[in-house]
Backbone of each chain as ProteinMPNN parsed JSONL, in Angstrom:
{"seq_chain_A": "XXXXXXXXXXXXXXXXXXXXXXXXXXXXXXXXXXXXXXXXXXXXXXXXXXXXXXXXXXXXXXXXXXXXXXXXXXXXXXXXXXXXXXXXXXXXXXXXXXXXXXXXXXXXXXXXXXX", "coords_chain_A": {"N_chain_A": [[34.211, 26.692, 12.747], [36.003, 27.935, 9.937], [39.515, 27.835, 9.415], [43.045, 28.591, 9.052], [46.332, 27.413, 9.752], [49.61, 28.405, 9.949], [52.68, 26.927, 10.118], [55.602, 27.878, 11.625], [56.937, 30.902, 11.669], [59.08, 32.052, 10.541], [61.198, 31.085, 7.957], [64.211, 29.865, 6.736], [66.252, 29.378, 3.961], [68.804, 28.051, 1.807], [69.996, 29.433, -1.256], [68.829, 27.738, -4.091], [68.025, 25.537, -2.695], [65.383, 23.347, -1.49], [62.166, 24.728, -0.997], [59.833, 24.737, 1.583], [56.83, 25.509, 2.827], [54.564, 25.49, 5.418], [51.092, 24.734, 5.805], [48.149, 24.204, 7.497], [44.723, 23.333, 7.531], [41.465, 23.969, 8.89], [38.286, 22.853, 8.569], [34.811, 22.419, 8.147], [33.561, 21.889, 5.857], [34.276, 21.15, 2.367], [37.16, 22.915, 1.627], [38.136, 26.053, 0.068], [41.32, 26.947, -0.805], [44.112, 29.131, -0.579], [47.28, 30.477, -1.576], [49.108, 33.331, -0.976], [51.555, 35.806, -1.851], [53.591, 38.294, -0.414], [55.606, 40.843, -1.24], [58.175, 43.005, 0.046], [56.784, 46.005, 1.217], [54.659, 45.926, -0.584], [51.497, 44.967, -2.132], [49.346, 42.046, -1.825], [49.875, 39.122, -3.742], [48.454, 36.641, -5.74], [49.594, 33.345, -5.543], [48.771, 30.694, -5.983], [45.796, 28.586, -6.082], [43.516, 26.312, -4.529], [40.793, 24.609, -5.734], [39.372, 22.318, -5.7], [39.527, 21.014, -8.121], [41.905, 19.716, -8.798], [44.292, 17.946, -6.885], [46.989, 18.547, -6.765], [48.37, 21.565, -7.188], [49.569, 23.92, -9.417], [51.438, 26.912, -9.428], [52.418, 30.347, -9.897], [55.807, 31.402, -10.646], [57.156, 28.985, -10.229], [56.181, 27.704, -7.984], [54.283, 25.253, -6.145], [51.503, 23.468, -4.7], [50.123, 20.955, -2.605], [47.037, 19.545, -1.972], [46.028, 17.81, 0.778], [43.739, 15.884, 2.038], [43.58, 13.974, 4.067], [45.518, 14.745, 5.794], [44.815, 17.27, 6.359], [46.154, 19.388, 5.081], [47.936, 21.893, 3.194], [50.473, 22.425, 1.916], [53.082, 24.559, 0.729], [55.428, 24.413, -1.883], [58.654, 24.659, -3.467], [61.013, 23.627, -5.76], [63.618, 24.707, -6.005], [65.072, 27.305, -4.465], [65.146, 30.828, -5.043], [66.857, 33.932, -4.848], [65.061, 35.988, -5.241], [62.731, 35.022, -4.195], [62.432, 35.686, -1.602], [60.257, 36.805, 0.781], [57.035, 37.508, 2.298], [54.753, 34.98, 3.03], [51.427, 33.954, 2.709], [48.93, 31.775, 3.757], [45.525, 31.059, 3.049], [42.017, 30.662, 3.683], [38.928, 30.473, 2.03], [35.792, 31.677, 2.844], [32.381, 31.311, 2.488], [29.921, 33.564, 3.167], [26.735, 34.47, 3.87], [26.089, 35.553, 1.229], [28.434, 36.82, 0.632], [31.995, 36.436, 0.186], [34.802, 35.795, 2.245], [38.282, 36.083, 2.915], [40.144, 34.236, 5.173], [43.063, 34.574, 6.806], [46.224, 32.948, 7.451], [48.896, 33.385, 9.841], [51.132, 34.06, 8.482], [54.316, 33.448, 6.881], [57.622, 34.255, 6.943], [59.91, 34.133, 4.434], [63.282, 33.632, 4.058], [66.057, 33.84, 1.939], [69.215, 32.632, 1.535], [72.579, 33.151, 0.395]], "CA_chain_A": [[34.67, 27.812, 11.917], [37.146, 27.58, 9.094], [40.732, 28.577, 9.731], [44.309, 28.007, 8.61], [47.463, 27.59, 10.654], [50.903, 28.304, 9.289], [53.701, 26.511, 11.074], [56.875, 28.527, 11.32], [56.765, 32.288, 11.237], [60.276, 32.375, 9.762], [61.881, 29.956, 7.332], [65.411, 30.299, 6.048], [66.813, 28.337, 3.088], [69.893, 28.476, 0.932], [69.616, 29.542, -2.67], [68.903, 26.446, -4.754], [67.456, 24.486, -1.845], [63.935, 23.171, -1.503], [61.348, 25.567, -0.138], [58.628, 24.087, 2.087], [56.095, 26.352, 3.77], [53.47, 24.619, 5.878], [49.775, 25.298, 6.086], [47.102, 23.242, 7.824], [43.42, 23.994, 7.566], [40.377, 23.393, 9.67], [37.058, 23.204, 7.867], [33.758, 21.405, 8.219], [33.129, 21.672, 4.478], [35.443, 21.229, 1.483], [37.626, 24.307, 1.625], [38.913, 26.657, -1.005], [42.553, 27.376, -0.154], [44.917, 30.042, -1.374], [48.569, 30.982, -1.127], [49.45, 34.651, -1.48], [52.891, 36.276, -1.513], [53.696, 39.744, -0.227], [56.964, 41.364, -1.277], [58.284, 44.169, 0.932], [56.066, 47.24, 0.869], [53.741, 45.732, -1.698], [50.257, 44.266, -1.837], [49.384, 40.598, -1.923], [49.743, 38.578, -5.095], [48.083, 35.232, -5.69], [50.528, 32.35, -6.067], [47.973, 29.574, -6.474], [44.622, 28.303, -5.268], [42.904, 24.993, -4.633], [39.334, 24.726, -5.858], [38.896, 20.93, -5.764], [39.675, 20.435, -9.46], [43.058, 18.819, -8.776], [44.92, 18.072, -5.562], [48.294, 19.19, -6.941], [48.105, 22.836, -7.849], [50.788, 24.638, -9.823], [51.234, 28.339, -9.425], [53.413, 31.157, -10.582], [57.181, 31.426, -10.136], [57.648, 27.647, -9.909], [55.592, 27.175, -6.751], [53.147, 24.355, -6.224], [50.987, 23.053, -3.394], [49.323, 19.744, -2.695], [45.948, 19.434, -1.011], [45.955, 16.465, 1.353], [42.587, 15.881, 2.941], [43.85, 13.111, 5.221], [46.411, 15.479, 6.698], [44.273, 18.644, 6.387], [47.291, 20.261, 4.802], [48.066, 22.528, 1.869], [51.831, 22.97, 2.013], [53.621, 25.208, -0.469], [56.794, 23.982, -2.149], [59.365, 25.075, -4.681], [62.197, 22.749, -5.758], [64.894, 25.401, -5.922], [64.823, 28.686, -4.046], [65.887, 31.91, -5.676], [66.919, 35.112, -3.964], [63.863, 36.81, -5.435], [61.593, 34.422, -3.489], [62.373, 36.23, -0.24], [58.999, 37.541, 0.912], [56.098, 36.97, 3.289], [53.794, 34.096, 2.364], [50.205, 33.778, 3.487], [47.931, 30.778, 3.405], [44.206, 31.586, 3.385], [40.847, 29.862, 3.341], [37.816, 31.329, 1.639], [34.554, 31.296, 3.513], [31.208, 31.948, 1.902], [29.041, 33.986, 4.253], [25.562, 35.288, 3.56], [26.146, 36.309, -0.016], [29.769, 37.316, 0.318], [33.027, 35.54, 0.669], [35.923, 36.49, 2.856], [39.489, 35.307, 3.126], [40.719, 34.198, 6.51], [44.485, 34.346, 6.571], [47.137, 32.497, 8.478], [49.72, 34.449, 10.418], [52.213, 34.395, 7.57], [55.664, 32.886, 7.04], [58.646, 35.059, 6.27], [60.932, 33.297, 3.798], [64.585, 34.259, 3.82], [66.892, 33.023, 1.058], [70.611, 33.012, 1.741], [73.547, 32.676, -0.617]], "C_chain_A": [[35.887, 27.37, 11.111], [38.34, 28.448, 9.418], [41.93, 27.882, 9.1], [45.381, 28.329, 9.639], [48.737, 27.423, 9.858], [51.955, 28.004, 10.346], [55.025, 27.132, 10.685], [56.66, 29.931, 10.825], [57.959, 32.75, 10.394], [60.888, 31.079, 9.237], [63.066, 30.499, 6.565], [65.965, 29.137, 5.23], [67.986, 28.926, 2.308], [69.39, 28.569, -0.492], [69.831, 28.189, -3.335], [68.316, 25.3, -3.952], [65.944, 24.444, -1.98], [63.271, 24.156, -0.537], [60.114, 24.776, 0.276], [58.01, 24.996, 3.133], [54.803, 25.616, 4.122], [52.195, 25.381, 6.187], [48.823, 24.14, 6.379], [45.779, 23.987, 7.959], [42.467, 23.254, 8.489], [39.078, 23.83, 9.0], [36.06, 22.067, 7.947], [33.204, 21.087, 6.838], [34.37, 21.697, 3.593], [35.902, 22.676, 1.324], [38.161, 24.755, 0.267], [40.128, 27.305, -0.342], [43.425, 28.162, -1.107], [46.289, 30.223, -0.723], [48.802, 32.322, -1.811], [50.878, 34.971, -1.057], [52.849, 37.799, -1.394], [55.171, 40.124, -0.212], [57.005, 42.637, -0.435], [57.595, 45.4, 0.369], [55.159, 47.113, -0.357], [52.465, 45.053, -1.225], [50.43, 42.765, -1.987], [49.131, 40.147, -3.353], [49.419, 37.094, -4.975], [49.171, 34.362, -6.292], [49.77, 31.195, -6.71], [46.76, 29.391, -5.573], [44.106, 26.896, -5.538], [41.386, 25.156, -4.652], [38.694, 23.368, -6.091], [39.018, 20.289, -7.141], [40.817, 19.423, -9.497], [43.767, 19.017, -7.447], [46.307, 18.702, -5.633], [48.071, 20.438, -7.787], [49.43, 23.518, -8.182], [50.474, 26.119, -9.898], [52.316, 29.066, -10.19], [54.781, 31.005, -9.928], [57.688, 30.06, -9.671], [57.109, 27.045, -8.624], [54.465, 26.19, -7.052], [52.721, 23.964, -4.813], [50.117, 21.829, -3.601], [48.28, 19.727, -1.589], [45.883, 17.988, -0.529], [44.852, 16.471, 2.416], [42.88, 15.084, 4.215], [44.72, 13.808, 6.255], [45.917, 16.904, 6.941], [45.387, 19.656, 6.134], [47.253, 20.796, 3.379], [49.429, 23.225, 1.873], [52.317, 23.497, 0.673], [55.075, 24.775, -0.669], [57.33, 24.619, -3.421], [60.679, 24.311, -4.671], [63.497, 23.487, -5.491], [64.654, 26.883, -5.63], [65.717, 29.659, -4.796], [65.853, 33.105, -4.749], [65.642, 35.944, -4.056], [62.622, 36.233, -4.751], [61.447, 34.951, -2.064], [61.174, 37.157, -0.12], [58.206, 36.955, 2.07], [55.052, 36.168, 2.537], [52.611, 33.834, 3.292], [49.352, 32.672, 2.898], [46.576, 31.339, 3.818], [43.131, 30.604, 2.973], [39.705, 30.826, 3.036], [36.532, 30.799, 2.238], [33.402, 32.05, 2.881], [30.25, 32.292, 3.032], [27.942, 34.878, 3.713], [25.654, 36.134, 2.306], [27.514, 36.854, -0.346], [30.807, 36.317, 0.734], [34.185, 36.335, 1.228], [37.082, 35.537, 3.014], [39.89, 35.403, 4.589], [42.154, 33.739, 6.36], [45.15, 33.672, 7.759], [48.019, 33.661, 8.905], [50.941, 34.783, 9.58], [53.522, 33.696, 7.909], [56.62, 33.746, 6.242], [59.717, 34.124, 5.743], [62.184, 34.124, 3.543], [65.411, 33.307, 2.971], [68.317, 33.532, 1.158], [71.497, 32.443, 0.653], [74.31, 31.461, -0.105]], "O_chain_A": [[36.684, 26.542, 11.553], [38.203, 29.646, 9.664], [41.841, 26.733, 8.669], [45.346, 29.365, 10.303], [48.924, 26.417, 9.173], [52.099, 28.728, 11.331], [55.513, 26.946, 9.57], [56.245, 30.135, 9.684], [57.859, 33.713, 9.635], [61.068, 30.112, 9.977], [62.944, 31.479, 5.83], [66.13, 28.033, 5.751], [68.123, 30.143, 2.177], [68.461, 27.86, -0.881], [70.879, 27.566, -3.168], [68.132, 24.204, -4.482], [65.314, 25.363, -2.503], [63.746, 24.383, 0.576], [59.425, 24.209, -0.571], [58.591, 25.226, 4.193], [54.054, 25.182, 3.246], [52.203, 26.483, 6.736], [48.714, 23.205, 5.585], [45.729, 25.12, 8.439], [42.653, 22.08, 8.811], [38.801, 25.024, 8.879], [36.421, 20.896, 7.829], [32.46, 20.12, 6.672], [35.411, 22.206, 4.009], [35.124, 23.547, 0.934], [38.576, 23.944, -0.56], [39.983, 28.115, 0.574], [43.464, 27.883, -2.306], [46.44, 30.137, 0.496], [48.711, 32.446, -3.032], [51.358, 34.476, -0.037], [52.174, 38.489, -2.159], [55.899, 39.772, 0.715], [55.973, 43.276, -0.228], [57.793, 45.782, -0.785], [54.928, 48.087, -1.073], [52.36, 44.621, -0.077], [51.53, 42.279, -2.245], [48.298, 40.704, -4.069], [50.045, 36.378, -4.194], [49.62, 34.604, -7.413], [50.077, 30.773, -7.825], [46.684, 29.941, -4.474], [44.248, 26.366, -6.64], [40.781, 25.738, -3.751], [37.588, 23.285, -6.626], [38.646, 19.128, -7.31], [40.709, 18.388, -10.155], [43.834, 20.136, -6.938], [46.754, 19.324, -4.67], [47.644, 20.367, -8.939], [50.299, 23.667, -7.322], [49.41, 26.531, -10.358], [53.027, 28.489, -11.013], [54.892, 30.536, -8.795], [58.561, 29.99, -8.806], [57.549, 25.968, -8.22], [53.788, 26.286, -8.076], [53.482, 24.111, -3.857], [49.461, 21.679, -4.632], [48.607, 19.876, -0.411], [45.705, 17.064, -1.321], [45.019, 16.987, 3.521], [42.474, 15.479, 5.308], [44.663, 13.495, 7.444], [46.56, 17.661, 7.668], [45.542, 20.636, 6.862], [46.623, 20.222, 2.491], [49.516, 24.452, 1.836], [51.998, 22.946, -0.381], [55.859, 24.773, 0.28], [56.588, 25.046, -4.306], [61.395, 24.341, -3.67], [64.385, 22.957, -4.824], [64.1, 27.61, -6.455], [66.863, 29.364, -5.133], [64.923, 33.266, -3.958], [65.2, 36.53, -3.068], [61.574, 36.879, -4.728], [60.445, 34.686, -1.4], [61.08, 38.164, -0.822], [58.654, 36.022, 2.736], [54.525, 36.623, 1.522], [52.769, 33.537, 4.476], [49.087, 32.64, 1.696], [46.481, 32.026, 4.835], [43.304, 29.819, 2.041], [39.541, 31.852, 3.695], [36.232, 29.609, 2.144], [33.439, 33.274, 2.753], [29.815, 31.409, 3.772], [28.22, 35.939, 3.154], [25.325, 37.32, 2.332], [27.75, 37.304, -1.467], [30.535, 35.438, 1.551], [34.506, 37.418, 0.739], [36.897, 34.337, 3.221], [39.966, 36.488, 5.166], [42.424, 32.652, 5.85], [44.714, 33.801, 8.903], [47.899, 34.774, 8.393], [51.703, 35.686, 9.923], [53.8, 33.392, 9.069], [56.458, 33.941, 5.038], [60.358, 33.406, 6.511], [62.141, 35.171, 2.897], [65.463, 32.108, 3.246], [68.595, 34.704, 0.903], [71.207, 31.399, 0.069], [75.162, 30.924, -0.813]]}, "seq_chain_B": "XXXXXXXXXXXXXXXXXXXXXXXXXXXXXXXXXXXXXXXXXXXXXXXXXXXXXXXXXXXXXXXXXXXXXXXXXXXXXXXXXXXXXXXXXXXXXXXXXXXXXXXXXXXXXXXXXXXX", "coords_chain_B": {"N_chain_B": [[49.076, 49.085, -16.276], [47.074, 49.501, -13.791], [45.296, 47.292, -11.679], [43.923, 47.232, -9.172], [43.845, 50.052, -7.346], [45.07, 52.288, -4.854], [44.792, 55.246, -2.904], [45.925, 57.525, -0.433], [49.357, 56.286, -0.703], [50.92, 56.457, 1.526], [50.094, 57.679, 4.75], [50.225, 59.991, 7.176], [49.242, 61.153, 10.263], [47.675, 63.049, 12.912], [46.474, 62.009, 16.127], [42.953, 61.891, 16.634], [42.234, 63.156, 14.325], [40.347, 63.137, 11.18], [40.314, 60.969, 8.431], [40.535, 59.826, 4.99], [40.716, 56.987, 2.82], [41.171, 56.042, -0.485], [39.902, 53.761, -2.936], [40.092, 52.092, -6.015], [38.973, 49.943, -8.603], [39.653, 48.482, -11.766], [38.76, 46.209, -12.915], [36.267, 45.38, -13.424], [34.927, 44.021, -11.472], [32.483, 42.772, -9.107], [32.565, 42.806, -6.359], [34.068, 44.309, -3.53], [36.617, 44.845, -1.047], [37.854, 45.669, 2.245], [40.817, 45.216, 4.021], [42.733, 44.907, 7.021], [46.083, 45.145, 7.958], [48.084, 44.39, 10.588], [50.845, 45.411, 12.768], [52.201, 43.074, 13.126], [51.905, 41.801, 10.827], [49.532, 40.473, 10.526], [46.589, 39.744, 8.789], [43.293, 40.913, 8.417], [39.888, 40.794, 7.556], [37.804, 43.642, 7.08], [35.566, 44.948, 5.877], [33.101, 44.229, 3.317], [31.81, 44.887, 0.131], [29.22, 44.428, -2.182], [28.283, 45.2, -5.344], [27.788, 47.896, -4.513], [26.532, 47.454, -2.118], [26.661, 46.833, 1.333], [27.94, 43.862, 2.58], [29.538, 42.329, 4.219], [30.508, 42.967, 7.467], [32.765, 43.133, 9.671], [33.791, 42.93, 13.142], [34.271, 45.966, 13.676], [35.256, 49.154, 14.836], [32.77, 51.757, 14.952], [33.817, 54.093, 14.075], [34.976, 53.693, 11.723], [34.004, 53.97, 8.454], [32.877, 52.639, 5.563], [32.429, 53.581, 2.134], [30.703, 53.277, -0.876], [30.561, 54.621, -3.829], [30.1, 53.747, -6.396], [30.273, 50.602, -8.176], [32.93, 50.288, -8.778], [34.454, 51.602, -6.981], [35.568, 51.849, -3.629], [35.67, 53.449, -0.748], [37.33, 54.31, 2.316], [36.542, 55.761, 5.261], [37.781, 57.247, 8.158], [37.07, 58.212, 11.345], [38.076, 60.352, 14.074], [40.799, 59.433, 14.68], [42.866, 56.937, 16.203], [45.764, 55.826, 18.075], [45.989, 53.065, 17.82], [44.973, 52.576, 15.337], [46.923, 52.647, 13.523], [48.33, 51.041, 10.84], [48.56, 48.872, 7.953], [46.405, 49.267, 5.315], [44.504, 47.387, 3.147], [42.917, 47.293, 0.042], [40.742, 45.226, -1.859], [39.468, 43.258, -4.614], [36.986, 41.164, -6.167], [35.423, 38.857, -8.492], [33.289, 37.25, -7.735], [30.971, 35.511, -8.41], [27.658, 34.466, -7.82], [27.396, 32.402, -5.04], [29.928, 31.34, -5.293], [32.85, 30.753, -3.67], [35.38, 30.547, -4.482], [36.585, 32.421, -5.985], [39.266, 34.494, -6.997], [40.763, 36.98, -5.028], [41.881, 40.19, -5.721], [44.456, 42.269, -4.823], [45.108, 45.636, -3.753], [47.936, 47.957, -3.581], [48.203, 48.792, -0.979], [47.805, 51.008, 1.858], [49.723, 52.742, 4.022], [49.046, 53.664, 7.145], [49.857, 55.937, 9.612], [49.438, 56.901, 12.846], [50.011, 59.552, 14.917]], "CA_chain_B": [[47.635, 49.229, -16.155], [46.83, 49.043, -12.437], [44.004, 46.656, -11.537], [43.351, 47.776, -7.95], [44.712, 51.144, -6.913], [44.696, 52.944, -3.594], [45.462, 56.505, -2.584], [47.358, 57.64, -0.72], [50.173, 55.13, -0.348], [51.314, 56.714, 2.912], [49.253, 58.673, 5.399], [50.685, 60.259, 8.534], [48.3, 62.109, 10.806], [47.614, 63.148, 14.366], [45.302, 61.44, 16.83], [41.757, 62.719, 16.662], [41.876, 63.632, 12.972], [39.525, 62.302, 10.301], [41.008, 60.765, 7.159], [39.926, 58.882, 4.052], [41.551, 56.245, 1.882], [40.347, 55.739, -1.659], [40.237, 52.547, -3.663], [39.421, 51.942, -7.305], [39.369, 48.771, -9.384], [39.24, 48.567, -13.17], [38.62, 44.824, -13.36], [34.857, 45.077, -13.643], [34.456, 43.123, -10.417], [31.276, 43.18, -8.389], [32.764, 42.834, -4.913], [35.279, 44.948, -3.057], [36.898, 44.542, 0.36], [38.932, 46.326, 2.981], [41.522, 44.405, 4.998], [43.705, 45.609, 7.846], [47.267, 44.349, 8.317], [48.702, 45.041, 11.748], [52.316, 45.482, 12.797], [52.728, 41.701, 13.075], [51.58, 41.329, 9.482], [48.29, 39.713, 10.525], [45.584, 40.331, 7.904], [41.918, 40.6, 8.819], [38.894, 41.515, 6.776], [37.011, 44.63, 7.789], [34.288, 45.143, 5.197], [32.962, 43.795, 1.942], [30.667, 45.452, -0.584], [28.86, 43.817, -3.452], [27.43, 46.126, -6.094], [27.533, 49.062, -3.658], [25.789, 47.081, -0.923], [27.489, 46.251, 2.383], [27.557, 42.477, 2.827], [30.317, 41.828, 5.344], [30.955, 44.017, 8.377], [33.339, 42.472, 10.822], [33.732, 43.739, 14.364], [35.118, 47.124, 13.444], [34.644, 50.332, 15.484], [31.938, 52.538, 14.018], [34.602, 55.225, 13.553], [35.333, 53.309, 10.364], [32.8, 53.922, 7.615], [33.138, 52.465, 4.142], [31.428, 54.168, 1.245], [30.875, 52.789, -2.237], [29.753, 55.454, -4.726], [29.75, 52.879, -7.522], [30.88, 49.3, -7.879], [34.363, 50.329, -9.036], [35.11, 52.361, -5.923], [35.211, 51.608, -2.231], [36.502, 54.318, 0.069], [37.29, 54.046, 3.751], [36.671, 56.978, 6.043], [38.052, 56.94, 9.56], [36.899, 59.383, 12.231], [38.727, 60.364, 15.405], [41.873, 58.433, 14.603], [43.552, 56.527, 17.428], [47.084, 55.226, 17.846], [45.814, 51.668, 17.417], [44.546, 52.477, 13.939], [48.12, 52.562, 12.688], [48.361, 49.732, 10.183], [48.475, 48.956, 6.489], [45.042, 48.951, 4.893], [44.481, 46.875, 1.78], [41.673, 47.14, -0.68], [40.778, 44.079, -2.765], [38.231, 43.056, -5.35], [36.813, 39.848, -6.784], [34.23, 38.786, -9.325], [32.274, 36.717, -6.813], [29.701, 35.009, -8.936], [26.825, 34.036, -6.692], [27.627, 31.058, -4.535], [31.288, 30.858, -5.503], [33.843, 31.338, -2.778], [36.714, 30.21, -4.979], [37.106, 33.493, -6.825], [40.487, 35.139, -6.528], [40.711, 38.381, -4.641], [43.022, 40.949, -6.215], [44.752, 43.269, -3.804], [45.81, 46.867, -4.058], [49.288, 48.047, -3.028], [48.157, 49.103, 0.447], [48.002, 52.353, 2.39], [50.314, 52.666, 5.366], [48.531, 54.742, 7.999], [50.58, 56.134, 10.866], [48.766, 57.876, 13.696], [50.979, 60.046, 15.914]], "C_chain_B": [[47.178, 48.656, -14.802], [45.426, 48.486, -12.296], [43.256, 47.217, -10.318], [44.312, 48.842, -7.437], [44.163, 51.785, -5.652], [45.451, 54.257, -3.485], [45.006, 56.99, -1.22], [48.098, 56.355, -0.377], [50.631, 55.23, 1.108], [50.437, 57.821, 3.475], [49.722, 58.813, 6.841], [49.81, 61.368, 9.087], [48.302, 62.072, 12.324], [46.372, 62.441, 14.906], [44.146, 62.417, 16.802], [41.323, 63.232, 15.299], [40.96, 62.639, 12.264], [40.249, 62.182, 8.964], [40.257, 59.761, 6.29], [40.986, 58.227, 3.185], [40.647, 55.835, 0.725], [40.843, 54.479, -2.35], [39.415, 52.483, -4.937], [39.895, 50.666, -7.967], [38.813, 48.902, -10.8], [39.076, 47.184, -13.778], [37.18, 44.462, -13.679], [34.265, 44.142, -12.609], [33.25, 43.692, -9.687], [31.505, 43.393, -6.895], [34.101, 43.466, -4.552], [35.378, 44.784, -1.547], [37.904, 45.551, 0.929], [39.481, 45.333, 4.006], [42.477, 45.3, 5.777], [44.853, 44.66, 8.169], [47.989, 45.059, 9.446], [50.224, 44.941, 11.708], [52.968, 44.108, 12.778], [52.379, 41.012, 11.768], [50.294, 40.487, 9.444], [47.227, 40.457, 9.723], [44.192, 39.919, 8.348], [40.953, 41.428, 8.007], [38.148, 42.502, 7.664], [35.607, 44.709, 7.181], [34.319, 44.492, 3.825], [31.696, 44.423, 1.364], [30.459, 44.677, -1.876], [27.882, 44.733, -4.167], [26.903, 47.265, -5.226], [26.766, 48.726, -2.377], [26.715, 46.409, 0.082], [27.025, 44.835, 2.668], [28.36, 41.835, 3.948], [30.773, 43.028, 6.167], [31.454, 43.319, 9.623], [33.283, 43.409, 12.03], [34.737, 44.874, 14.247], [34.469, 48.312, 14.142], [33.852, 51.162, 14.487], [32.592, 53.852, 13.617], [35.022, 54.954, 12.104], [34.053, 53.222, 9.541], [33.202, 53.779, 6.156], [32.039, 53.136, 3.326], [31.739, 53.716, -0.173], [29.997, 53.605, -3.171], [29.31, 54.713, -5.984], [30.543, 51.594, -7.355], [32.373, 49.249, -8.159], [35.142, 51.021, -7.93], [34.615, 51.943, -4.541], [36.185, 52.406, -1.378], [36.314, 53.995, 1.538], [37.527, 55.352, 4.488], [36.835, 56.603, 7.505], [37.939, 58.234, 10.371], [37.715, 59.224, 13.504], [39.82, 59.308, 15.512], [42.556, 58.2, 15.948], [44.881, 55.874, 17.072], [46.964, 53.805, 17.3], [45.325, 51.484, 15.993], [45.736, 52.398, 12.995], [48.256, 51.14, 12.145], [48.491, 49.975, 8.682], [47.08, 48.479, 6.106], [45.073, 48.559, 3.42], [43.055, 46.82, 1.261], [41.827, 45.915, -1.598], [39.46, 44.007, -3.523], [38.188, 41.641, -5.907], [35.514, 39.838, -7.574], [33.041, 38.289, -8.523], [30.938, 36.418, -7.459], [28.931, 34.368, -7.785], [27.133, 32.592, -6.309], [29.032, 30.543, -4.721], [32.235, 31.535, -4.529], [35.246, 31.002, -3.231], [37.318, 31.323, -5.812], [38.307, 34.165, -6.183], [40.197, 36.575, -6.136], [42.01, 39.046, -5.07], [43.226, 42.142, -5.288], [45.416, 44.508, -4.387], [47.158, 46.903, -3.353], [49.331, 48.402, -1.544], [48.357, 50.58, 0.742], [48.522, 52.219, 3.805], [49.879, 53.893, 6.148], [49.325, 54.774, 9.299], [49.882, 57.238, 11.637], [49.719, 58.273, 14.824], [50.284, 60.611, 17.138]], "O_chain_B": [[46.926, 47.456, -14.691], [44.463, 49.115, -12.734], [42.099, 47.625, -10.424], [45.467, 48.548, -7.13], [42.955, 51.817, -5.42], [46.598, 54.369, -3.917], [43.827, 56.878, -0.884], [47.508, 55.433, 0.186], [50.717, 54.23, 1.82], [50.084, 58.773, 2.779], [49.628, 57.872, 7.629], [49.651, 62.41, 8.452], [48.866, 61.166, 12.937], [45.362, 62.304, 14.216], [44.337, 63.626, 16.932], [40.192, 63.687, 15.127], [40.813, 61.487, 12.672], [40.739, 63.176, 8.427], [39.459, 58.96, 6.778], [42.011, 58.827, 2.861], [39.53, 55.355, 0.917], [42.035, 54.173, -2.349], [38.219, 52.775, -4.948], [41.079, 50.334, -7.907], [37.689, 49.355, -11.016], [39.228, 46.997, -14.985], [36.904, 43.36, -14.151], [33.218, 43.537, -12.84], [33.025, 44.901, -9.65], [30.726, 44.083, -6.238], [35.126, 43.196, -5.179], [34.374, 44.608, -0.857], [38.678, 46.179, 0.206], [38.732, 44.7, 4.751], [42.965, 46.309, 5.268], [44.637, 43.526, 8.596], [48.451, 46.189, 9.288], [50.806, 44.452, 10.74], [54.149, 43.983, 12.453], [52.536, 39.8, 11.623], [50.004, 39.857, 8.427], [46.988, 41.645, 9.942], [43.931, 38.747, 8.621], [41.169, 42.621, 7.793], [37.894, 42.236, 8.839], [34.602, 44.558, 7.876], [35.377, 44.236, 3.25], [30.655, 44.481, 2.019], [31.414, 44.321, -2.567], [26.792, 45.011, -3.667], [25.705, 47.55, -5.22], [26.39, 49.63, -1.631], [27.474, 45.509, -0.281], [25.85, 44.615, 2.966], [27.892, 40.878, 4.565], [31.347, 43.98, 5.638], [30.681, 42.96, 10.511], [32.79, 44.533, 11.94], [35.89, 44.757, 14.662], [33.252, 48.476, 14.058], [34.22, 51.259, 13.316], [31.989, 54.646, 12.896], [35.376, 55.871, 11.363], [33.129, 52.487, 9.893], [33.797, 54.689, 5.578], [30.892, 53.246, 3.758], [32.886, 53.764, -0.616], [28.807, 53.317, -3.301], [28.268, 55.021, -6.563], [31.402, 51.509, -6.477], [33.027, 48.265, -7.814], [36.372, 51.022, -7.948], [33.425, 51.718, -4.319], [37.37, 52.082, -1.295], [35.277, 53.477, 1.951], [38.582, 55.973, 4.355], [36.117, 55.747, 8.024], [38.632, 59.215, 10.103], [38.003, 58.112, 13.947], [39.752, 58.404, 16.345], [42.789, 59.131, 16.719], [45.1, 55.432, 15.944], [47.734, 53.393, 16.433], [45.268, 50.36, 15.495], [45.577, 52.116, 11.807], [48.29, 50.171, 12.902], [48.527, 51.112, 8.213], [46.638, 47.411, 6.531], [45.59, 49.284, 2.57], [42.131, 46.37, 1.938], [42.93, 45.615, -2.054], [38.465, 44.614, -3.127], [39.224, 41.003, -6.095], [34.631, 40.672, -7.371], [31.937, 38.827, -8.614], [29.911, 36.994, -7.103], [29.531, 33.79, -6.878], [27.128, 31.692, -7.148], [29.316, 29.407, -4.343], [32.401, 32.754, -4.562], [36.201, 31.15, -2.468], [38.441, 31.192, -6.298], [38.347, 34.372, -4.971], [39.474, 37.29, -6.83], [43.099, 38.531, -4.815], [42.305, 42.911, -5.012], [46.169, 44.446, -5.359], [47.491, 45.983, -2.606], [50.389, 48.32, -0.92], [48.995, 51.303, -0.022], [47.858, 51.658, 4.677], [50.291, 55.015, 5.852], [49.446, 53.765, 9.994], [49.747, 58.363, 11.156], [50.174, 57.423, 15.59], [50.947, 61.068, 18.069]]}, "name": "protein", "num_of_chains": 2, "seq": "XXXXXXXXXXXXXXXXXXXXXXXXXXXXXXXXXXXXXXXXXXXXXXXXXXXXXXXXXXXXXXXXXXXXXXXXXXXXXXXXXXXXXXXXXXXXXXXXXXXXXXXXXXXXXXXXXXXXXXXXXXXXXXXXXXXXXXXXXXXXXXXXXXXXXXXXXXXXXXXXXXXXXXXXXXXXXXXXXXXXXXXXXXXXXXXXXXXXXXXXXXXXXXXXXXXXXXXXXXXXXXXXXXXXXXX"}
């Protein structure tokens, strides 16, 4: 079965520091991987997705993620954190099942940005 | 111009009641979903409809019944509400061309259900 694991339920960084949120996947077939962000009391917004076109994927708000097959990883990074980046981040894998596809999410990582 | 909308945003009710949550998307998508986010923020799919047809039904109590009157709407009706149903429920939609699992799912703002 396909799944994702997010390491670290809470990550705290200083404003201007590098953001690194970890995601490892398990899949018997080439996966489609997603990063979503959830701001407090809001829905989920797509940051970026990997669809096998390129291993380095750039997303919105300066985020990017690199697909590394050898490490089964899809870590999310941002060179310089901003206070507005404080949110919950979810890694997800898309699974095609009998005509429909469903997202299986990781447990989420809460990012805190401090002055 | 809201892409995926849900009503109500908040729903507080007593155990044993029946309630509905409505979802509408104006993206012209063929597939709609319901997800449940528990108190630990864990998200899990409940149902998926494609062109008004149920295609994914995870292990969800049969007190939960989705209804899709047309492909732009997917409502969730819950009978005999229990304390454990308290959660945030998210509706989502995607284009889902046949055989493509890379399509982005667009989420609504969520409905926070509190069962007392």
